[in-house]
C-alpha positions, 0 to 999 in steps of 0.5 A, spaced: 030 659 706 032 654 702 036 651 708 030 651 713 027 647 708 031 641 707 031 641 714 024 640 715 024 635 709 020 629 711 026 625 708 031 628 712 028 627 718 030 620 721 027 615 726 032 614 732 027 608 734 029 605 728 036 601 728 042 605 724 047 600 723 052 605 721 051 609 727 051 603 731 058 601 728 060 608 729 058 608 737 061 601 738 067 600 742 073 598 738 076 592 740 084 590 738 084 585 733 087 579 736 095 578 735 097 573 729 099 566 732 106 568 729 108 574 733 111 574 740 108 579 746 110 580 753 105 580 759 109 585 763 106 584 770 107 576 770 114 576 765 118 581 768 118 575 774 120 570 770 126 574 766 132 573 771 131 565 771 130 566 763 137 570 762 140 565 768 138 559 763 140 562 757 147 564 760 148 556 763 146 553 756 151 558 753 157 556 758 160 549 758 159 544 764 164 545 769 167 538 771 167 536 779 174 536 782 176 529 784 174 526 791 179 525 796 179 518 800 180 519 807 184 513 811 184 513 818 185 509 824 186 509 831 192 512 835 198 508 837 201 510 844 209 511 843 208 511 835 212 516 831 210 515 825 205 510 820 206 506 814 200 505 810 200 500 804 194 501 798 193 495 793 188 493 789 189 486 792 190 483 798 196 480 798 200 487 797 205 484 792 204 490 788 202 496 792 200 502 789 201 506 795 207 505 800 207 512 804 210 514 811 205 519 815 206 522 821 198 523 823 193 518 823 190 519 817 192 519 809 188 523 804 188 520 797 185 521 790 184 513 787 185 513 779 179 509 779 173 507 782 175 499 784 175 495 790 182 497 794 185 494 800 189 498 805 193 496 812 197 500 817 203 499 821 206 503 827 213 505 828 218 509 832 224 513 830 229 508 833 227 502 828 222 498 831 216 497 827 210 494 828 206 488 824 201 490 819 194 490 821 189 485 817 187 489 810 181 493 810 177 493 803 175 500 801 169 499 795 169 505 791 163 502 786 158 503 791 154 508 794 155 507 801 161 504 804 163 497 803 160 492 809 167 490 810 169 497 812 164 497 818 168 491 820 173 494 826 179 490 825 185 490 829 192 487 830 197 488 836 204 491 834 210 490 837 215 496 838 220 499 842 220 496 849 220 503 852 213 503 849 207 499 850 205 493 846 202 497 840 194 496 837 192 499 831 185 499 828 183 502 821 177 506 822 172 506 816 169 513 814 162 514 815 158 511 809 155 516 805 147 517 805 144 511 802 138 511 797 131 510 799 130 504 796 136 501 798 136 497 805 140 499 811 147 495 812 147 489 816 151 489 822 158 485 821 159 480 827 165 482 830 171 476 831 171 473 837 178 474 838 177 482 839 175 486 845 168 487 845 166 494 841 159 497 840 157 499 832 151 504 832 147 504 826 141 509 825 136 508 819 136 515 816 142 517 815 147 511 817 152 513 822 158 509 825 159 510 832 165 506 835 167 506 842 175 505 844 177 500 848 180 501 855 188 501 855 191 495 858 194 495 865 200 491 863 202 486 857 209 483 857 213 481 851 219 476 851 225 479 848 231 474 848 238 476 846 244 472 845 251 475 845 258 472 843 263 476 846 271 475 847 273 476 853 280 478 856 282 478 863 288 480 867 290 479 874 296 483 878 297 482 885 303 487 888 304 486 896 311 487 899 316 485 894 311 480 890 309 481 883 305 477 879 300 476 874 295 472 870 292 473 864 286 469 861 281 469 855 274 468 855 272 462 851 264 463 852 260 469 854 253 470 853 248 475 855 241 473 855 236 479 855 228 479 858 225 484 855 218 486 859 215 493 856 209 496 861 203 500 859 205 507 859 210 506 865 216 504 861 220 497 860 223 492 864 230 488 862 233 483 866 240 481 864 243 474 865 251 475 864 255 468 864 262 468 862 268 462 863 275 464 862 281 460 862 288 463 866 294 462 864 301 465 866 304 472 863 311 470 865 312 463 868 318 465 872 313 469 876 309 462 878 313 456 876 309 451 879 302 455 877 298 450 873 293 453 868 286 453 870 279 455 869 274 460 872 266 462 871 262 469 873 255 470 872 251 476 874 243 477 874 241 484 873 235 488 873 234 495 870 228 499 869 227 504 863 222 510 864 218 511 859 220 516 854 226 517 858 233 515 856 236 514 863 236 507 866 237 504 874 238 497 875 240 492 881 245 487 880 246 480 884 253 478 882 257 471 883 264 471 881 271 470 884 278 473 885 285 469 885 289 469 892 296 467 893 297 461 898 304 460 897 310 464 893 309 459 887 302 459 887 295 462 887 288 459 888 281 461 886 276 464 890 269 465 890 264 470 892 258 474 892 256 481 892 250 486 890 250 492 887 246 498 883 247 501 876 246 507 872 246 508 865 244 512 859 241 510 852 242 514 846 239 513 839 242 515 832 238 514 826 232 510 828 236 503 828 243 505 832 243 504 840 248 506 844 248 504 852 253 506 857 252 504 864 256 504 870 255 498 876 258 498 883 258 492 887 260 491 894 261 485 899 266 483 905 272 487 904 271 487 897 269 492 892 268 491 885 267 497 879 264 496 872 263 500 866 260 497 860 259 500 853 254 497 848 253 499 841 247 495 837 245 496 830 238 493 828 236 490 822 228 489 823 226 483 819 221 478 819 219 481 826 226 479 828 232 484 830 239 483 829 244 486 833 251 487 832 256 491 835 262 492 839 262 491 847 267 493 851 267 492 859 272 494 865 271 491 871 276 493 877 276 489 883 280 490 890 281 487 896 285 487 902 289 480 901 288 479 894 291 486 891 288 488 885 284 484 879 282 487 872 278 484 868 277 487 861 272 485 856 273 487 849 270 484 842 264 483 837 257 481 839 252 478 835 246 476 837 238 476 835 232 479 838 225 477 838 
């Protein structure tokens, strides 16, 4: 047939050994064309790993940067035995003429946000509720312009303070904050030489990171401060003798009455007070008809009193040595002055109001041969601490009752205004 003839025609039979471009072109595998340079494609196995980071980075770039909270500086110092509060001053100058901060804090630490990064100077003083204030410690520098603490902060400074006698001599020492971690290219801070007047302490620094370790000094066994007090108190004296049908009376006014006090605090044990009281009186006749031949005369009396006040207690205990005299009738129209010495004990109570007002009340009993004396003393002190001194002003009254077989009864009253200084 015609179809079979076309198949057998030599022209229609192709040699398979010859290369056929059309056949090879149809047989060769098709490779996808390379993507254009402008097109973006994702490699799913690898790009999915970085997808969260891409999203976070885009979100962070979209949000505005957050400002860090201001840093608070910590000012700390050693605790003071017997202190009820502390006064801290911060200034830009070492003379503290215009301090930026004057704060009363109840603990040994103060937090403050500085307005700018400059060099500040600070100092601390300890105080008690009774009004007694200690001296300020030497100023310590805080340099906020450096990456680490100022070398002045590495130096431990101390200053002894004077507080109420029931506490020991107080010592405050500002503790610098630990320095920040310095950079690798910065050299470690050098050790500062400690002043020779301070007790030995050990400051250890390590190379990386630097730290500050302070070894506290052992407490002192005892330390004495001297507080002298002078008081001028007018004194009224009265002597009455009633024996049988005789009745006589003398009155006197003290021209001089002084009180010298020596204050000796002990470490954590309380304090001791030594009173030396001297007075002189001029005696006159209350009624000249009773003793017509009696001359006016003067006498004096003295008292040495040791008082112990335990720490953080209001009760006082004391021993008394008393020297005085008494009036004794030697005739119907005349009396004479006889001296006598006695010993006794006292007990009292202290009360404090508003940190600067103290009420001292005590009872003293003194005995001698055929004589005994009872004394009730009250004293109100107002303290005004200025320049390390204390001004004491207040009323004071005292009653002495003396009785014996030969002299009858003698009553001496002391009432007046006392003024004095204590330092």
